[in-house]
N, C-alpha and C positions, 0 to 999 in steps of 0.2 A: 375644422380642429385648430387652425389657425387663428380664427376668430376668438374661440374659448381660450386658447393661450394668451392672447392678448388682452381678454377681459381680465383673465387671471393675474396678469402682471400688470394692471392698470396702474397702480400706484407707483411704478417706476418707468412706465413708458405710456403716458396718455398721447403724446405725439405720435407714437407709431400706431397706435389704434386708430387716430384722426386721420392719420395717413392713408391707412387702409379702407377707411368708410368713403373714402373720395371716389374710389372705384365702384361703390355700391349705389344702388337706387337711394333717393331720399328717405322712401317709405321703409327700406332696411335699416337706415340709419336711426330712425326713430324706434325700431324694435330693439335694437341694441343697446339705445340710451336707455329706454325705459326698465331694462333688466339691472341698471346699475343703481348704485346708492347716488343721492342727490349731488354730493360732494365730488363722486366721481364724475358723474355725466356732465358737471360743471365745468370740470377739468379738460375733459375731453371737448366738449362745445367751444370752450375758448383757443384750444389748440387749433380749431377748423378755421379755414378763411371765413370772413363775415358772411360772403355770398352763400354759402354752405350752411352756416351755423342760422342764418335767416330764414333759408328754405325750410330747415327741419323745425324751427320754432313755429312757421307759419303752417304747420300740420296740425289740425284738430285733434289728432289721435295722439299727440304728444301731451299727454295730460299731466306731466312734470313741468312744463315749462313756467308755471307761475313760480315753482319752488326753486327752480334752477336762475331763474332771472333775480329773485331775491337773494340768492346766495352769491352773486357775482358783486363786483365793486359797483357802485351806482354810476359811474361814468361807462364803463361797459355795457352794464345792462342799458342805460339810455341809448347808446350807439346802435345796440341790436333792435330795440323797439322804433328808433327812427327810421330803420331800414323796411321794418316789416310792414306788410299790408295793415291800415288802421283799424279795420274790424278785428283781427287778430290780436293786434297789440292792445285794443282795447279790453277785450276779453281777459287777457293776462293781467293787465293793470287792475282790472276790477277784482281778480283773485289774490292779488298781493297782500301781505299782511298789512295791517293797520299802520304798524309804524315803520314800514318799508315804502309804501306805496308813495307818500309825499316826498320822501327823499330821492327816489327814483325819477318823479315827474318832475321834480324843481330842475333837473339837468337834460331834460328833453328838449329838443328844438321847439322854437316857439309854434312852428306850425303843426308838427306832430302831436305837441301837447295840447293845442287848440281842439285839432280834430277828434284826438281820442277824449278830451273832455266832454265834447258834443255827443260824441256816441254813449259816453257813460251816464247820461242823462236819460236815456230810454232804459224803461224797465227790461230785465231779462225775458227772454221767450217773446219777444215783440220783434216787429221788422226793423224798428230802429236799432235795436242792439245787433242784428245779424248784418247790417248794410256796411258797405264800404264808400268812402267819399272818393275814392280813386276810379272814376269814370271818365270816358269820353263825351264832351258836348261841344257842340258848334252853333253859331248864330245862324238862322234859317236864311239869311243872306249869301251864305257860303255856296260855292259851286261843289260838284263832286271832287273835282281836281285839287280845290283848296281844302277840302276836308281830308283828303288823302294826305296831303302834306301835312296837314296838322297832326293826323296820326303818328307818321313817322317820327315827329317831333317829341310827342308826349307818350308812345308807347311804353317807353321802360319805365315810367313812373306811374304808370294805370296797373290796376289788379286784371283787368279784361278788357278787350276791344269786341266783345260779342256784339256789341251794337253801338250805335253813336245816337246821341240823345240831341235833338235838334230845339234850339230854344229861342224864343222871341229875341230879337236883339235889344230892345228897350227893358222890357219888363223880366227877361230871364225864365219865363214861364215855360213850361214844356208844351212843345207843338207836336211833334211826331218823335217816332223812333225809328232809325234805319239799320237794316240787318248789315253785319260787313258782308255777307254773300250778296246780297243786292247792291251794294256799293260799288263792289268790284267788277258787276256786271253792267253797271249804268254808264252813260257818256260824260266823259270827264269834264266836258264844257255844261252839262245841264246843271240847274239848281239842285242842291242836296234834297229838297222836298220832294223833287221828281222820282227819286229812287225810294220814297216811303210807301208802303200800304195805304190803302185808303181807310183801313179801320182803326179806330181811336187806340192808342196804346193802353195797354193794362198797366195799372198803378195800384200803388197800396200805399197807406199812411204809416207813420213811425208806430203807430199804436197797433197795427195790425198783429193780431196772434201768428205766432210762428207757423201753429197748424193750417190757417187759412193761408199764408204763403207758401206753403207747401201744396196745397189743394189747386192753387191757381199755376203753380208750376206744372202738376201733373195734368190738370185741364186743358190748359193751352200750348202745352210743349215747350214752356220757356227755357232760354239759357239764362235771363238776367230780367228782372222788374226792379224798375224805378220806384223809390220812395218819396212822394211828394208832400208837401205840406198844404194847408187849406188854400193857398195862393195858386198853387200849381208849380213850384219851385221845386226842383229836383234837389233833393238833400243827400241821396246818395243811391246805390244800386246794392239789391240782393242777388246774389250770383248763384247758379245751380248748385254748385259744392258747398256753398253755405246752407241752401234750404235742403239737401240732402243729409247734411250733418245735424241739422235741426229736426228732419223727420225721423232720423234715427235715435236721437236722444229722446224726443218726445214718445217714441214707439217704447223705447227702453222705460221711461217713467210708467207709463202706462202699464206695462207687464209686470212692473214692481208693485205698483198700487193693486193690481189684479190680486196678486199675492198676500193682500193685508200689511202692507207696511208704506212707509213714506218713501219717495224717489230718493236716489242717491247720485250724487254728481262725477263721484269718482269709480274706477273699477274696483271690483271685490277685494283686492288683494291690496289696495291702497288705503282702504277704509280703517281708521284706528279703531281699537276696541269700543271705546267711548262713544263714538260716532255709531257703531253699528248697533250699540244697544239702544242709542238714543233714537234711531231710525226704525227700530222694531218693535220696542218695549211698547209705546204709546198704543198702536194699534192692537196688539197682542193683547194687553191689559183690556182694552175696550172690548175686543171680542170676548175674552174670558168672562167680563162681567155680564155681557149679554148671554153667554152660555148658562149662566146661572138661572135665568129664567127657564131654562130647559129643566133644571132640577125643581124649580118651583111649581112647572106645569106638572112634573111627575108626582109631586107631593100632594097637589090638589086631586090626583086621580089614584091615590093610594089605596082606597078601600076597593076599587075595582080591580087593580092588581093583584091585591091579596086574595080576592075570589076567584079570577082567573090567571094565574102566573103564564099560563102559555102566551098571553098576548105580549109578557117581554120579550119573548123570543124574536119577535120581529120588529122592535124598536129600533135597532140598525138599521135595517133593511128599509124601514119605511122613512127614517129620518135622512139617511144618504141619498134615495131617490129623490127626495123633494130638493135637498140642496144641489143635487147634480142637474135636475132640470132647470133650477133657477140659475145657477151658473152658466149653463149654455145659453139661455135667453139673455141674461147680463153681458157676455161676452159679445154675443152678435150686435145688440142694440148699442154698446159703447162704440163699436167699431163703426156702424153705420151712421152714429151721430157724429163721431169725429170727421168721417169723410163727408159729411153732409149729404149721405143719401137719404136722410131722414131729417124732418124738422119738427119742432115741438108740437106744432099743429097736427102732426101726423100720428099722434097717440092714440088716438081712437081707432085708426086703421090697424096699429100694431095690435091693440088689444082684440079686435075682431078676429086678428089672424091668428093671436097665441091662444085664444080660448078654445077653438076647435083642436089646434095642434096639442095643447096640454092633456084634452080629455082622450084623444086617441093615444098618444104616448102612455097615458096613466093605465089606458085600457090593455096595452099590449103588456107594459109590466105586471098588470094585475093578472093578466091570463098566465104569465110565467110564474107568478106567484102562487096562483092556485094549483097549477099543474106541479110544482115543486111539493106542496103539500099534500097533495095526492097521490104522487109516486112516492113520497116517504111513507105514508100511512097505509098504502096498500101493499108495499114491500116490507113491511115490518122493522124499517130503518128508525120509525120513532113513531110513539103512540102520542096523537094530539088530544085524544080522549072521545066521548062518545059523540061530541059536537062538532068533530072535526070539519064538516062541511060548512058549518056556519062560520067557523074561524077562518077557513080558507075564503068564503065570501066577504067576511069582514076585512081580511088582507088585501083583497081584489079592489074592493069600495074605497077603502082608504087610499090606496096607491092612485087611484084615477083623482080623488080630490086633492091630495096633496101635490101630484106631479103638475095638475092642472094650476093650483094656486101657486106653486114654484113658477112655473112659466109665468105667469101673470105678474107675480111680484118681482120678478127678476126682468121682464121686459118693462115694466112702469117706473121702478125706482131710478134708472138712469135719467128718464124724463124729469122724474120730480127733481133730483138733485140739479140737473141742467136748468131747471125753471127757477130754482132757489138761488143760482149762482155758483154752485159747486162743480167740482171736475167730476163728470160722469164716471170716470175711472175709480174714483173713490166708492162706488158700487162695486166693491170688489167680490169676488167669488166667496172667500170667507165671510165676507158681511152679509151676504144674500143667504148663504147656507144657515148661518146663525138665525136669521129671520125665520127662513122655513122650518129650521129645527123645533122651534117653539110651536110655531102655526101648526106645523105638521103632528105633534103630540096631542094638540087639541082636537084637530080633525079626526085623528086615529081613534081616541078613545071616545068622541062623540059617536062616530059611527059604530065603535063596538057596543056602546049603550043602546043604540037603536037595534042593531041585529041580534045580539046576544041577551037583550033583555027577556026576562023570563027562564033562560035556560043558565049559562055560566055566570050572569049578572042579574 
């Protein structure tokens, strides 16, 4: 209740709210500020001690950070960016308005500005954009004791000391990685390399996709991974918290693409009306135009529909079953490709697996469809005509064909998109459903022509 009162009276007491936030966890501070207007949040942030303000801005969940930094006087904004971790500061600077960015970067410290500009060179969603340049490194000639002393001196200026990176004294190339745990248990007089494992350190390049970075963290149970150039020089490190944030963001983008829309970078309530339309309208129009093919397919079978109107009763059933089976297969395959459980060369193995799966699933639905028609006919709930047995057989056979086609199309489309360089997540469920809808009608009426020829058709 006190917090709500403070928020309501923020215009006259920003300092009071800032003081109350000092007794809360930083994550709670973020939740408080994101519910305020940008101008109000900026007032509270300005009233906080610099150390706490920097802690808040360093949280990736604080999505309003670029807007707040942009609203502050440039010297104040620069002071906060100077004190932040370089990777988070680079993320904020990247999102600043074009007219604000040069003004703020111009008053940054030379060291901070150079570090941020280096990170901004790398494309988003790569290891280079995720890494921080604040890591601990020592020459290979150091002893364990010298390394511990070095850590004591630089610890406050480094984002993490999970690992110490051992470099060649002359070339500065990465030689080994020593975990803090092994360092603490090593003989202080021993060389630093004696505390390292025998295995070669896991590294990534600045261009490595963030999905691959996340996969390496999961596979090797890492806390940090060094980012190296072609010569083996350490450019920075990606820490586990940054990897988790990247994985969550990538997962959110994939889920949004599954729904047939472009990925959004902000929380739902933070998106403007115009941006919401732009993100959703494009794919919606593409899907609508694709669905027009369904109308074209039905027009081509107009004569058959006029002769056997009973077939129209099952069109929604037929179309939805094929789309559902295709969406299931697509979801499974996109996730497996993202986790690298499958490779492009495995497409034939997937096809061999999905073919009998689709047939069996279609047969199950076909039996249910036949049972439904039989029960309705025998109980008098609906009269499907004198050839109701053939209608039931038509529905069953069509379901087998359509579900099988849906499973095959849904499983192969992610491979095709990945092969031509598109994100497999673009093979969203609506897109697959649209494809199967058109094909399903063709299959349905083709089966009907074969089975009902000489009777209803």
